[in-house]
N, C-alpha and C positions, 0 to 999 in steps of 0.2 A: 453595490460593493460585494465582492465575493468573500464568503466567510473562509477563514483559515482552517485547513485540515488539522485534525487532532490525532493524538495517538489512537484514540478509539476508532477513528475513521480508517486508519491504516490497519489496525488489528481486524476490523470487520472485512476489509478487502482481502487480507491474507486468509482469513477463514473461508471466504467465498472461493478463492483460488484453490485452496486445499480440498474443499468439498467437491469442486468440479473436476480437478485434474490430478489430485494427489500432491503430497508434499515435495516430491522431487521435481515437479514441474513449476514450482513457484519461482518467479524471477523478480528480483528487486526492481528492475526497470519497469516491468509490467505493473507491479504494485504501485509504484510512484505515479506512473501515468494514470492509472485508474482512479487514484485519489486526487490527481491534479496538482501534484507537487514534483519538484525535481528529486533526483536520486540523492543529491547532497542534503536537501531538506529532510528527507526520510532518515538519512543517517544521523542528522542532528537531533531529530526527535528521539532516536533510540541510541 
């Protein structure tokens, strides 16, 4: 069974995207995909 993504997982993914590409390059779709959740789920978490 796959574990459910947490807010901490999303925040870590965002931090990694920012570190690699800068804040202007962060996209919600990419963050959600990297964590393995839908964009809607990401919005529900936050």
